[in-house]
KOLSEKE-91782 format. One record per residue (C-alpha): residue in one letter; x, y, z. Coordinates in steps of 0.5 Angstrom, whole numbers, padded with zeros to 4 digits, always signed. Layout:
N
AXYZ
...
***
This chain:
328
X+0043-0012-0021
X+0041-0008-0014
X+0039-0013-0009
X+0031-0013-0008
X+0028-0012-0001
X+0021-0013-0002
X+0018-0010+0004
X+0022-0004+0003
X+0020-0004-0004
X+0013-0002-0002
X+0015+0004+0000
X+0020+0006-0005
X+0015+0010-0010
X+0014+0015-0004
X+0021+0017-0004
X+0021+0022-0010
X+0015+0026-0007
X+0018+0027+0000
X+0018+0034+0000
X+0011+0034-0002
X+0008+0030+0004
X+0008+0031+0011
X+0013+0025+0014
X+0011+0026+0021
X+0004+0024+0020
X+0006+0018+0016
X+0012+0015+0019
X+0009+0013+0026
X+0003+0008+0024
X+0008+0005+0018
X+0013+0004+0023
X+0009+0001+0028
X+0007-0004+0023
X+0014-0005+0021
X+0016-0007+0028
X+0010-0011+0029
X+0012-0015+0023
X+0019-0016+0024
X+0018-0018+0031
X+0013-0023+0030
X+0014-0030+0031
X+0009-0032+0026
X+0011-0028+0020
X+0019-0029+0021
X+0019-0035+0016
X+0016-0031+0011
X+0020-0025+0012
X+0026-0029+0012
X+0024-0032+0005
X+0023-0025+0002
X+0030-0023+0004
X+0033-0030+0002
X+0037-0030-0004
X+0032-0035-0008
X+0027-0030-0007
X+0031-0025-0012
X+0029-0029-0018
X+0022-0029-0017
X+0021-0023-0022
X+0016-0024-0027
X+0018-0024-0035
X+0011-0023-0037
X+0005-0020-0033
X-0003-0019-0035
X-0007-0015-0031
X-0013-0014-0036
X-0017-0021-0034
X-0021-0023-0028
X-0015-0026-0025
X-0008-0022-0025
X-0003-0026-0028
X+0004-0027-0028
X+0009-0032-0031
X+0015-0034-0027
X+0022-0035-0029
X+0025-0042-0030
X+0030-0040-0024
X+0024-0038-0019
X+0023-0043-0013
X+0015-0044-0014
X+0015-0048-0008
X+0017-0043-0003
X+0012-0038-0007
X+0007-0043-0005
X+0009-0043+0002
X+0009-0036+0003
X+0002-0035+0000
X-0001-0041+0004
X+0002-0037+0010
X-0002-0031+0008
X-0009-0034+0008
X-0014-0032+0008
X-0014-0028+0001
X-0020-0023+0002
X-0019-0020-0005
X-0017-0023-0012
X-0016-0027-0016
X-0009-0028-0018
X-0005-0033-0022
X+0003-0033-0021
X+0006-0038-0025
X+0001-0045-0024
X-0001-0042-0017
X-0008-0040-0017
X-0010-0036-0011
X-0018-0036-0011
X-0020-0031-0006
X-0026-0030-0002
X-0028-0024-0006
X-0029-0025-0014
X-0026-0018-0014
X-0026-0018-0022
X-0034-0017-0021
X-0033-0010-0017
X-0027-0008-0022
X-0032-0009-0028
X-0037-0004-0024
X-0031+0001-0022
X-0027+0001-0028
X-0032+0005-0032
X-0032+0011-0027
X-0025+0012-0027
X-0022+0018-0031
X-0016+0016-0035
X-0010+0015-0030
X-0004+0016-0034
X+0000+0021-0031
X-0004+0022-0025
X-0003+0021-0017
X-0007+0015-0015
X-0009+0013-0008
X-0013+0006-0006
X-0015+0007+0001
X-0017+0001+0005
X-0013-0003-0001
X-0013-0010+0002
X-0007-0014-0002
X-0008-0009-0008
X-0012-0012-0013
X-0015-0006-0015
X-0009-0002-0014
X-0005-0006-0019
X-0010-0006-0024
X-0010+0002-0024
X-0002+0002-0023
X-0002-0002-0030
X-0005+0004-0033
X+0002+0009-0032
X+0000+0013-0027
X+0005+0018-0024
X+0004+0014-0017
X-0001+0009-0015
X+0000+0008-0007
X-0005+0003-0003
X-0006+0005+0004
X-0008-0001+0009
X-0007-0002+0016
X-0007-0010+0016
X+0000-0013+0017
X-0003-0019+0013
X-0005-0014+0007
X+0002-0011+0007
X+0005-0018+0006
X+0001-0020+0001
X+0002-0014-0003
X+0010-0015-0002
X+0009-0022-0005
X+0005-0020-0011
X+0009-0014-0012
X+0016-0018-0012
X+0013-0022-0018
X+0010-0017-0022
X+0014-0011-0020
X+0010-0006-0023
X+0013+0001-0023
X+0011+0007-0019
X+0006+0002-0015
X+0007+0002-0007
X+0004+0001-0001
X+0004+0005+0006
X+0002+0000+0012
X-0003+0005+0015
X-0010+0007+0015
X-0015+0013+0012
X-0012+0017+0018
X-0005+0018+0015
X-0008+0021+0009
X-0007+0027+0013
X+0000+0027+0011
X-0002+0028+0004
X-0005+0035+0003
X-0008+0037-0004
X-0003+0031-0007
X-0008+0026-0010
X-0011+0027-0017
X-0016+0021-0016
X-0017+0017-0009
X-0021+0011-0009
X-0024+0008-0002
X-0028+0002-0002
X-0030-0002+0003
X-0028+0003+0009
X-0033+0007+0010
X-0038+0003+0014
X-0032+0001+0019
X-0031+0009+0021
X-0034+0011+0027
X-0035+0018+0024
X-0036+0017+0016
X-0037+0024+0015
X-0030+0026+0018
X-0027+0020+0013
X-0030+0023+0007
X-0027+0030+0009
X-0020+0027+0009
X-0021+0025+0002
X-0023+0032+0000
X-0017+0035+0004
X-0012+0030+0000
X-0015+0031-0007
X-0012+0037-0011
X-0017+0042-0014
X-0020+0038-0020
X-0019+0031-0017
X-0024+0026-0016
X-0026+0021-0010
X-0029+0014-0012
X-0033+0012-0005
X-0035+0005-0005
X-0039+0002+0001
X-0044-0004+0003
X-0050+0000+0004
X-0057-0001+0006
X-0063+0000+0001
X-0069+0001+0005
X-0073+0007+0004
X-0073+0012+0009
X-0067+0009+0013
X-0061+0014+0011
X-0057+0010+0016
X-0056+0004+0020
X-0053+0004+0027
X-0053-0003+0029
X-0052-0005+0036
X-0048-0011+0036
X-0045-0014+0030
X-0047-0013+0023
X-0047-0019+0018
X-0042-0022+0024
X-0037-0016+0023
X-0035-0013+0030
X-0033-0006+0027
X-0039-0004+0022
X-0041+0002+0026
X-0045+0006+0021
X-0048+0002+0015
X-0050+0008+0010
X-0056+0009+0005
X-0053+0011-0002
X-0057+0018-0001
X-0053+0018+0006
X-0046+0017+0002
X-0048+0023-0003
X-0050+0027+0003
X-0043+0026+0006
X-0039+0028+0000
X-0044+0034-0001
X-0042+0036+0006
X-0035+0035+0005
X-0035+0040-0001
X-0035+0036-0007
X-0039+0038-0013
X-0042+0034-0019
X-0044+0028-0014
X-0047+0022-0017
X-0049+0015-0014
X-0049+0009-0017
X-0053+0003-0014
X-0051-0004-0016
X-0056-0009-0012
X-0055-0014-0007
X-0048-0017-0005
X-0049-0025-0007
X-0045-0031-0006
X-0043-0031-0013
X-0038-0025-0011
X-0037-0027-0004
X-0036-0034-0002
X-0031-0039+0002
X-0025-0042-0002
X-0019-0046-0001
X-0015-0039+0000
X-0021-0036+0005
X-0023-0042+0008
X-0027-0039+0014
X-0034-0036+0014
X-0037-0032+0009
X-0043-0029+0006
X-0047-0035+0006
X-0046-0035+0014
X-0047-0028+0015
X-0054-0028+0012
X-0061-0031+0015
X-0061-0038+0012
X-0069-0037+0011
X-0069-0030+0008
X-0063-0028+0004
X-0066-0020+0005
X-0063-0020+0012
X-0057-0021+0016
X-0056-0027+0021
X-0058-0021+0026
X-0064-0019+0023
X-0061-0013+0019
X-0062-0011+0012
X-0058-0015+0008
X-0052-0011+0005
X-0052-0008-0002
X-0047-0005-0006
X-0046+0003-0008
X-0041+0007-0011
X-0041+0015-0010
X-0037+0020-0014
X-0035+0027-0013
X-0030+0032-0015
X-0026+0037-0011
X-0028+0044-0014
X-0022+0048-0018
***
């Protein structure tokens, strides 16, 4: 049996498609993050664990991605203590939940609730090329990868997210599922490549959300689908909120769109068959502090006397998805 290298394995699903992508636009950011991880004293124990002989025995004999938590059994030979140490080093876990053997990772976001909103909007995934842009640790990506796409690739520029995915995938071993440690800008390296792009929780972090949506359009094949989810404001007559300072304590929330503004972004980019799906206010049933994300969460981001406002006095976040098709 060939030795399994968890970090390299996150990139391997891209190798068969190297003649269709533009590596010069993909390699710089991925290489930067790779070097950052390998040189980091903080991540050194985790990298050593991933490359150890004992880690070769982590592959699951059974996985279940159909429930609220993504679950995987562990073989008798698995080093459960090493797995838990690795997972705890990777706190905070923002999205999930997961269960690896007896180890339950209760993430900040109950992402199964978002999945229940997303899943009915997905086309049949078998044989498709799928991207999850801003995939965090890959919870949604892993669920889609279980539906037999040709390839399912997540993109996220955060080292912790990449390492969480590497740990999860070293147990799950879902085929054709990979991770590119890079941001939305690296989609430039995938011209007219994907059949489906899911982009969730990314738009409001972009200084220019219109340009970001145009990049989604360029990376889709003709006939491809974009599913764009975002925190939104829900106030009549306010197409966008440009917060001065922070929004819900976030330093990098540049533009909070309305659902109508999101639809306009897609229309301007060239999408057809645009549809808006509103889901109401984000609540503490979906986003909350846990043992695996033991820091401030939504309860601390809202006005304690008026949950319709953020702590700064802005409209509290709602959730919406806008879908669109690239014309044939």
